PDB file with SEQRES, HELIX, SHEET and CRYST1 records, atoms N, CA, C and O in Angstrom:
SEQRES   1 A   52  MET LYS LEU SER LYS GLU ILE LYS ARG VAL HIS ILE GLU          
SEQRES   2 A   52  SER ASP LYS ILE TYR GLY SER PRO LYS ILE THR LYS GLN          
SEQRES   3 A   52  LEU LYS ASP GLU GLY ILE SER VAL SER GLU LYS MET GLN          
SEQRES   4 A   52  THR SER GLN LEU VAL VAL LYS GLN GLY ARG LYS PRO THR          
HELIX    1 AA1 LEU A    3  GLU A   13  1                                  11    
HELIX    2 AA2 SER A   20  ASP A   29  1                                  10    
HELIX    3 AA3 LYS A   37  LYS A   46  1                                  10    
CRYST1    1.000    1.000    1.000  90.00  90.00  90.00 P 1           1          
ATOM      1  N   MET A   1      91.363 114.759 207.524  1.00  0.00           N  
ATOM      2  CA  MET A   1      90.577 115.191 206.386  1.00  0.00           C  
ATOM      3  C   MET A   1      89.964 113.955 205.726  1.00  0.00           C  
ATOM      4  O   MET A   1      90.652 112.974 205.443  1.00  0.00           O  
ATOM      5  N   LYS A   2      88.697 114.029 205.497  1.00  0.00           N  
ATOM      6  CA  LYS A   2      88.000 112.945 204.834  1.00  0.00           C  
ATOM      7  C   LYS A   2      87.647 113.403 203.420  1.00  0.00           C  
ATOM      8  O   LYS A   2      87.084 114.482 203.234  1.00  0.00           O  
ATOM      9  N   LEU A   3      87.976 112.589 202.439  1.00  0.00           N  
ATOM     10  CA  LEU A   3      87.790 112.976 201.049  1.00  0.00           C  
ATOM     11  C   LEU A   3      86.345 113.334 200.738  1.00  0.00           C  
ATOM     12  O   LEU A   3      86.091 114.291 200.007  1.00  0.00           O  
ATOM     13  N   SER A   4      85.402 112.586 201.278  1.00  0.00           N  
ATOM     14  CA  SER A   4      83.992 112.879 200.988  1.00  0.00           C  
ATOM     15  C   SER A   4      83.594 114.273 201.486  1.00  0.00           C  
ATOM     16  O   SER A   4      82.794 114.952 200.844  1.00  0.00           O  
ATOM     17  N   LYS A   5      84.144 114.698 202.617  1.00  0.00           N  
ATOM     18  CA  LYS A   5      83.857 116.044 203.130  1.00  0.00           C  
ATOM     19  C   LYS A   5      84.456 117.105 202.226  1.00  0.00           C  
ATOM     20  O   LYS A   5      83.841 118.146 201.994  1.00  0.00           O  
ATOM     21  N   GLU A   6      85.658 116.846 201.714  1.00  0.00           N  
ATOM     22  CA  GLU A   6      86.308 117.796 200.815  1.00  0.00           C  
ATOM     23  C   GLU A   6      85.542 117.907 199.504  1.00  0.00           C  
ATOM     24  O   GLU A   6      85.398 119.003 198.961  1.00  0.00           O  
ATOM     25  N   ILE A   7      85.053 116.791 198.993  1.00  0.00           N  
ATOM     26  CA  ILE A   7      84.258 116.799 197.761  1.00  0.00           C  
ATOM     27  C   ILE A   7      82.992 117.617 197.972  1.00  0.00           C  
ATOM     28  O   ILE A   7      82.628 118.441 197.134  1.00  0.00           O  
ATOM     29  N   LYS A   8      82.334 117.387 199.083  1.00  0.00           N  
ATOM     30  CA  LYS A   8      81.108 118.126 199.386  1.00  0.00           C  
ATOM     31  C   LYS A   8      81.398 119.622 199.518  1.00  0.00           C  
ATOM     32  O   LYS A   8      80.631 120.451 199.029  1.00  0.00           O  
ATOM     33  N   ARG A   9      82.501 119.962 200.175  1.00  0.00           N  
ATOM     34  CA  ARG A   9      82.880 121.366 200.363  1.00  0.00           C  
ATOM     35  C   ARG A   9      83.089 122.055 199.017  1.00  0.00           C  
ATOM     36  O   ARG A   9      82.563 123.143 198.782  1.00  0.00           O  
ATOM     37  N   VAL A  10      83.859 121.417 198.132  1.00  0.00           N  
ATOM     38  CA  VAL A  10      84.135 122.017 196.823  1.00  0.00           C  
ATOM     39  C   VAL A  10      82.835 122.159 196.031  1.00  0.00           C  
ATOM     40  O   VAL A  10      82.618 123.170 195.362  1.00  0.00           O  
ATOM     41  N   HIS A  11      81.983 121.158 196.109  1.00  0.00           N  
ATOM     42  CA  HIS A  11      80.708 121.200 195.385  1.00  0.00           C  
ATOM     43  C   HIS A  11      79.854 122.366 195.880  1.00  0.00           C  
ATOM     44  O   HIS A  11      79.280 123.096 195.072  1.00  0.00           O  
ATOM     45  N   ILE A  12      79.766 122.546 197.182  1.00  0.00           N  
ATOM     46  CA  ILE A  12      78.977 123.637 197.762  1.00  0.00           C  
ATOM     47  C   ILE A  12      79.593 124.988 197.399  1.00  0.00           C  
ATOM     48  O   ILE A  12      78.875 125.924 197.045  1.00  0.00           O  
ATOM     49  N   GLU A  13      80.921 125.091 197.487  1.00  0.00           N  
ATOM     50  CA  GLU A  13      81.595 126.347 197.148  1.00  0.00           C  
ATOM     51  C   GLU A  13      81.399 126.741 195.682  1.00  0.00           C  
ATOM     52  O   GLU A  13      81.500 127.916 195.329  1.00  0.00           O  
ATOM     53  N   SER A  14      81.119 125.754 194.839  1.00  0.00           N  
ATOM     54  CA  SER A  14      80.895 126.034 193.410  1.00  0.00           C  
ATOM     55  C   SER A  14      79.423 126.314 193.119  1.00  0.00           C  
ATOM     56  O   SER A  14      78.997 126.289 191.964  1.00  0.00           O  
ATOM     57  N   ASP A  15      78.657 126.579 194.160  1.00  0.00           N  
ATOM     58  CA  ASP A  15      77.207 126.777 194.030  1.00  0.00           C  
ATOM     59  C   ASP A  15      76.535 125.543 193.438  1.00  0.00           C  
ATOM     60  O   ASP A  15      75.536 125.632 192.724  1.00  0.00           O  
ATOM     61  N   LYS A  16      77.115 124.392 193.757  1.00  0.00           N  
ATOM     62  CA  LYS A  16      76.589 123.076 193.370  1.00  0.00           C  
ATOM     63  C   LYS A  16      76.529 122.871 191.860  1.00  0.00           C  
ATOM     64  O   LYS A  16      75.636 122.194 191.351  1.00  0.00           O  
ATOM     65  N   ILE A  17      77.502 123.471 191.140  1.00  0.00           N  
ATOM     66  CA  ILE A  17      77.523 123.273 189.697  1.00  0.00           C  
ATOM     67  C   ILE A  17      78.698 122.410 189.234  1.00  0.00           C  
ATOM     68  O   ILE A  17      78.660 121.890 188.118  1.00  0.00           O  
ATOM     69  N   TYR A  18      79.732 122.242 190.047  1.00  0.00           N  
ATOM     70  CA  TYR A  18      80.882 121.431 189.649  1.00  0.00           C  
ATOM     71  C   TYR A  18      80.526 119.955 189.669  1.00  0.00           C  
ATOM     72  O   TYR A  18      79.884 119.466 190.599  1.00  0.00           O  
ATOM     73  N   GLY A  19      80.950 119.260 188.633  1.00  0.00           N  
ATOM     74  CA  GLY A  19      80.855 117.809 188.582  1.00  0.00           C  
ATOM     75  C   GLY A  19      82.199 117.216 188.967  1.00  0.00           C  
ATOM     76  O   GLY A  19      83.095 117.933 189.411  1.00  0.00           O  
ATOM     77  N   SER A  20      82.338 115.912 188.797  1.00  0.00           N  
ATOM     78  CA  SER A  20      83.551 115.236 189.254  1.00  0.00           C  
ATOM     79  C   SER A  20      84.845 115.716 188.591  1.00  0.00           C  
ATOM     80  O   SER A  20      85.858 115.800 189.285  1.00  0.00           O  
ATOM     81  N   PRO A  21      84.876 116.038 187.281  1.00  0.00           N  
ATOM     82  CA  PRO A  21      86.149 116.499 186.716  1.00  0.00           C  
ATOM     83  C   PRO A  21      86.650 117.800 187.358  1.00  0.00           C  
ATOM     84  O   PRO A  21      87.833 117.919 187.678  1.00  0.00           O  
ATOM     85  N   LYS A  22      85.758 118.765 187.543  1.00  0.00           N  
ATOM     86  CA  LYS A  22      86.165 120.040 188.140  1.00  0.00           C  
ATOM     87  C   LYS A  22      86.473 119.881 189.631  1.00  0.00           C  
ATOM     88  O   LYS A  22      87.383 120.526 190.150  1.00  0.00           O  
ATOM     89  N   ILE A  23      85.720 119.028 190.313  1.00  0.00           N  
ATOM     90  CA  ILE A  23      85.996 118.774 191.733  1.00  0.00           C  
ATOM     91  C   ILE A  23      87.380 118.137 191.864  1.00  0.00           C  
ATOM     92  O   ILE A  23      88.166 118.530 192.727  1.00  0.00           O  
ATOM     93  N   THR A  24      87.679 117.154 191.011  1.00  0.00           N  
ATOM     94  CA  THR A  24      88.991 116.505 191.033  1.00  0.00           C  
ATOM     95  C   THR A  24      90.103 117.520 190.809  1.00  0.00           C  
ATOM     96  O   THR A  24      91.095 117.520 191.537  1.00  0.00           O  
ATOM     97  N   LYS A  25      89.952 118.378 189.818  1.00  0.00           N  
ATOM     98  CA  LYS A  25      90.961 119.396 189.517  1.00  0.00           C  
ATOM     99  C   LYS A  25      91.135 120.349 190.690  1.00  0.00           C  
ATOM    100  O   LYS A  25      92.261 120.670 191.069  1.00  0.00           O  
ATOM    101  N   GLN A  26      90.032 120.800 191.262  1.00  0.00           N  
ATOM    102  CA  GLN A  26      90.090 121.731 192.394  1.00  0.00           C  
ATOM    103  C   GLN A  26      90.836 121.101 193.571  1.00  0.00           C  
ATOM    104  O   GLN A  26      91.688 121.745 194.184  1.00  0.00           O  
ATOM    105  N   LEU A  27      90.518 119.854 193.884  1.00  0.00           N  
ATOM    106  CA  LEU A  27      91.184 119.179 194.998  1.00  0.00           C  
ATOM    107  C   LEU A  27      92.681 119.036 194.729  1.00  0.00           C  
ATOM    108  O   LEU A  27      93.497 119.252 195.625  1.00  0.00           O  
ATOM    109  N   LYS A  28      93.041 118.673 193.501  1.00  0.00           N  
ATOM    110  CA  LYS A  28      94.460 118.553 193.158  1.00  0.00           C  
ATOM    111  C   LYS A  28      95.151 119.905 193.245  1.00  0.00           C  
ATOM    112  O   LYS A  28      96.285 119.992 193.715  1.00  0.00           O  
ATOM    113  N   ASP A  29      94.474 120.966 192.794  1.00  0.00           N  
ATOM    114  CA  ASP A  29      95.036 122.318 192.877  1.00  0.00           C  
ATOM    115  C   ASP A  29      95.274 122.737 194.323  1.00  0.00           C  
ATOM    116  O   ASP A  29      96.180 123.521 194.607  1.00  0.00           O  
ATOM    117  N   GLU A  30      94.460 122.212 195.236  1.00  0.00           N  
ATOM    118  CA  GLU A  30      94.606 122.522 196.665  1.00  0.00           C  
ATOM    119  C   GLU A  30      95.621 121.604 197.345  1.00  0.00           C  
ATOM    120  O   GLU A  30      95.860 121.723 198.547  1.00  0.00           O  
ATOM    121  N   GLY A  31      96.217 120.691 196.578  1.00  0.00           N  
ATOM    122  CA  GLY A  31      97.221 119.799 197.142  1.00  0.00           C  
ATOM    123  C   GLY A  31      96.658 118.557 197.796  1.00  0.00           C  
ATOM    124  O   GLY A  31      97.365 117.852 198.515  1.00  0.00           O  
ATOM    125  N   ILE A  32      95.382 118.285 197.547  1.00  0.00           N  
ATOM    126  CA  ILE A  32      94.748 117.097 198.116  1.00  0.00           C  
ATOM    127  C   ILE A  32      94.911 115.953 197.125  1.00  0.00           C  
ATOM    128  O   ILE A  32      94.558 116.079 195.952  1.00  0.00           O  
ATOM    129  N   SER A  33      95.437 114.860 197.595  1.00  0.00           N  
ATOM    130  CA  SER A  33      95.712 113.717 196.732  1.00  0.00           C  
ATOM    131  C   SER A  33      94.419 113.000 196.346  1.00  0.00           C  
ATOM    132  O   SER A  33      93.696 112.471 197.191  1.00  0.00           O  
ATOM    133  N   VAL A  34      94.160 113.003 195.054  1.00  0.00           N  
ATOM    134  CA  VAL A  34      93.020 112.278 194.511  1.00  0.00           C  
ATOM    135  C   VAL A  34      93.599 111.379 193.441  1.00  0.00           C  
ATOM    136  O   VAL A  34      94.187 111.862 192.474  1.00  0.00           O  
ATOM    137  N   SER A  35      93.439 110.067 193.605  1.00  0.00           N  
ATOM    138  CA  SER A  35      94.143 109.141 192.732  1.00  0.00           C  
ATOM    139  C   SER A  35      93.648 109.170 191.295  1.00  0.00           C  
ATOM    140  O   SER A  35      94.444 109.046 190.364  1.00  0.00           O  
ATOM    141  N   GLU A  36      92.346 109.332 191.103  1.00  0.00           N  
ATOM    142  CA  GLU A  36      91.807 109.369 189.747  1.00  0.00           C  
ATOM    143  C   GLU A  36      90.401 109.944 189.776  1.00  0.00           C  
ATOM    144  O   GLU A  36      89.753 109.977 190.822  1.00  0.00           O  
ATOM    145  N   LYS A  37      89.940 110.392 188.630  1.00  0.00           N  
ATOM    146  CA  LYS A  37      88.609 110.985 188.540  1.00  0.00           C  
ATOM    147  C   LYS A  37      87.528 109.997 188.970  1.00  0.00           C  
ATOM    148  O   LYS A  37      86.510 110.399 189.532  1.00  0.00           O  
ATOM    149  N   MET A  38      87.740 108.726 188.714  1.00  0.00           N  
ATOM    150  CA  MET A  38      86.744 107.718 189.062  1.00  0.00           C  
ATOM    151  C   MET A  38      86.455 107.721 190.561  1.00  0.00           C  
ATOM    152  O   MET A  38      85.307 107.557 190.974  1.00  0.00           O  
ATOM    153  N   GLN A  39      87.480 107.905 191.364  1.00  0.00           N  
ATOM    154  CA  GLN A  39      87.303 107.937 192.815  1.00  0.00           C  
ATOM    155  C   GLN A  39      86.372 109.076 193.207  1.00  0.00           C  
ATOM    156  O   GLN A  39      85.443 108.883 193.992  1.00  0.00           O  
ATOM    157  N   THR A  40      86.616 110.238 192.670  1.00  0.00           N  
ATOM    158  CA  THR A  40      85.769 111.392 192.951  1.00  0.00           C  
ATOM    159  C   THR A  40      84.372 111.155 192.415  1.00  0.00           C  
ATOM    160  O   THR A  40      83.383 111.452 193.085  1.00  0.00           O  
ATOM    161  N   SER A  41      84.290 110.623 191.215  1.00  0.00           N  
ATOM    162  CA  SER A  41      83.011 110.366 190.573  1.00  0.00           C  
ATOM    163  C   SER A  41      82.151 109.432 191.429  1.00  0.00           C  
ATOM    164  O   SER A  41      80.958 109.680 191.608  1.00  0.00           O  
ATOM    165  N   GLN A  42      82.739 108.384 191.947  1.00  0.00           N  
ATOM    166  CA  GLN A  42      81.999 107.432 192.776  1.00  0.00           C  
ATOM    167  C   GLN A  42      81.478 108.095 194.040  1.00  0.00           C  
ATOM    168  O   GLN A  42      80.347 107.833 194.450  1.00  0.00           O  
ATOM    169  N   LEU A  43      82.277 108.948 194.665  1.00  0.00           N  
ATOM    170  CA  LEU A  43      81.832 109.627 195.879  1.00  0.00           C  
ATOM    171  C   LEU A  43      80.742 110.647 195.575  1.00  0.00           C  
ATOM    172  O   LEU A  43      79.825 110.834 196.375  1.00  0.00           O  
ATOM    173  N   VAL A  44      80.837 111.313 194.417  1.00  0.00           N  
ATOM    174  CA  VAL A  44      79.805 112.265 194.025  1.00  0.00           C  
ATOM    175  C   VAL A  44      78.474 111.542 193.851  1.00  0.00           C  
ATOM    176  O   VAL A  44      77.440 112.021 194.316  1.00  0.00           O  
ATOM    177  N   VAL A  45      78.497 110.401 193.187  1.00  0.00           N  
ATOM    178  CA  VAL A  45      77.274 109.617 192.971  1.00  0.00           C  
ATOM    179  C   VAL A  45      76.714 109.137 194.308  1.00  0.00           C  
ATOM    180  O   VAL A  45      75.501 109.181 194.514  1.00  0.00           O  
ATOM    181  N   LYS A  46      77.557 108.689 195.204  1.00  0.00           N  
ATOM    182  CA  LYS A  46      77.098 108.223 196.525  1.00  0.00           C  
ATOM    183  C   LYS A  46      76.412 109.337 197.309  1.00  0.00           C  
ATOM    184  O   LYS A  46      75.534 109.077 198.132  1.00  0.00           O  
ATOM    185  N   GLN A  47      76.817 110.579 197.050  1.00  0.00           N  
ATOM    186  CA  GLN A  47      76.228 111.702 197.756  1.00  0.00           C  
ATOM    187  C   GLN A  47      74.992 112.213 197.035  1.00  0.00           C  
ATOM    188  O   GLN A  47      74.425 113.234 197.424  1.00  0.00           O  
ATOM    189  N   GLY A  48      74.568 111.509 195.981  1.00  0.00           N  
ATOM    190  CA  GLY A  48      73.318 111.838 195.320  1.00  0.00           C  
ATOM    191  C   GLY A  48      73.408 112.901 194.239  1.00  0.00           C  
ATOM    192  O   GLY A  48      72.402 113.528 193.905  1.00  0.00           O  
ATOM    193  N   ARG A  49      74.587 113.111 193.691  1.00  0.00           N  
ATOM    194  CA  ARG A  49      74.759 114.102 192.632  1.00  0.00           C  
ATOM    195  C   ARG A  49      75.190 113.417 191.355  1.00  0.00           C  
ATOM    196  O   ARG A  49      75.654 112.277 191.388  1.00  0.00           O  
ATOM    197  N   LYS A  50      75.047 114.084 190.248  1.00  0.00           N  
ATOM    198  CA  LYS A  50      75.498 113.576 188.966  1.00  0.00           C  
ATOM    199  C   LYS A  50      76.999 113.792 188.852  1.00  0.00           C  
ATOM    200  O   LYS A  50      77.495 114.845 189.251  1.00  0.00           O  
ATOM    201  N   PRO A  51      77.744 112.812 188.312  1.00  0.00           N  
ATOM    202  CA  PRO A  51      79.191 112.972 188.186  1.00  0.00           C  
ATOM    203  C   PRO A  51      79.623 113.891 187.055  1.00  0.00           C  
ATOM    204  O   PRO A  51      80.775 114.326 187.057  1.00  0.00           O  
ATOM    205  N   THR A  52      78.799 114.203 186.123  1.00  0.00           N  
ATOM    206  CA  THR A  52      79.042 115.019 184.919  1.00  0.00           C  
ATOM    207  C   THR A  52      80.367 114.814 184.320  1.00  0.00           C  
ATOM    208  O   THR A  52      80.691 115.438 183.310  1.00  0.00           O  
TER     209      THR A  52                                                      
END                                                                             
Protein backbone atom coordinates (compact mmCIF):
# COMPACT_ATOMS: atom_id res chain seq x y z
CA MET A 1 0.00 0.00 0.00
CA LYS A 2 1.34 3.37 -0.97
CA LEU A 3 0.14 6.32 1.08
CA SER A 4 -0.24 8.61 -1.93
CA LYS A 5 -2.61 6.08 -3.56
CA GLU A 6 -4.66 5.84 -0.38
CA ILE A 7 -4.89 9.64 -0.15
CA LYS A 8 -6.04 9.84 -3.75
CA ARG A 9 -8.59 7.05 -3.17
CA VAL A 10 -10.12 8.78 -0.14
CA HIS A 11 -10.20 12.10 -1.98
CA ILE A 12 -12.00 10.56 -4.97
CA GLU A 13 -14.43 8.65 -2.74
CA SER A 14 -15.35 11.96 -1.08
CA ASP A 15 -16.31 13.40 -4.47
CA LYS A 16 -13.09 15.42 -4.27
CA ILE A 17 -14.27 17.57 -1.37
CA TYR A 18 -12.13 16.23 1.51
CA GLY A 19 -9.03 18.19 2.43
CA SER A 20 -6.07 16.93 4.42
CA PRO A 21 -7.72 16.92 7.89
CA LYS A 22 -10.63 14.73 6.77
CA ILE A 23 -8.37 12.53 4.63
CA THR A 24 -6.07 12.03 7.64
CA LYS A 25 -9.03 11.11 9.87
CA GLN A 26 -10.47 8.73 7.28
CA LEU A 27 -7.14 6.94 6.85
CA LYS A 28 -6.70 6.61 10.62
CA ASP A 29 -10.28 5.30 10.93
CA GLU A 30 -9.38 2.65 8.34
CA GLY A 31 -6.34 1.62 10.39
CA ILE A 32 -3.79 3.18 8.06
CA SER A 33 -0.90 4.72 9.93
CA VAL A 34 -0.54 8.40 9.19
CA SER A 35 2.03 10.07 11.41
CA GLU A 36 0.63 13.60 11.27
CA LYS A 37 -1.65 15.86 9.27
CA MET A 38 1.37 17.58 7.74
CA GLN A 39 2.36 14.37 5.96
CA THR A 40 -1.05 14.07 4.35
CA SER A 41 -1.13 17.78 3.62
CA GLN A 42 2.18 17.64 1.76
CA LEU A 43 1.03 14.72 -0.39
CA VAL A 44 -2.28 16.46 -1.15
CA VAL A 45 -0.40 19.55 -2.34
CA LYS A 46 1.97 17.43 -4.45
CA GLN A 47 -1.05 15.92 -6.17
CA GLY A 48 -2.27 19.39 -7.09
CA ARG A 49 -5.04 19.86 -4.54
CA LYS A 50 -5.57 22.35 -1.75
CA PRO A 51 -4.78 20.97 1.73
CA THR A 52 -7.72 22.87 3.36
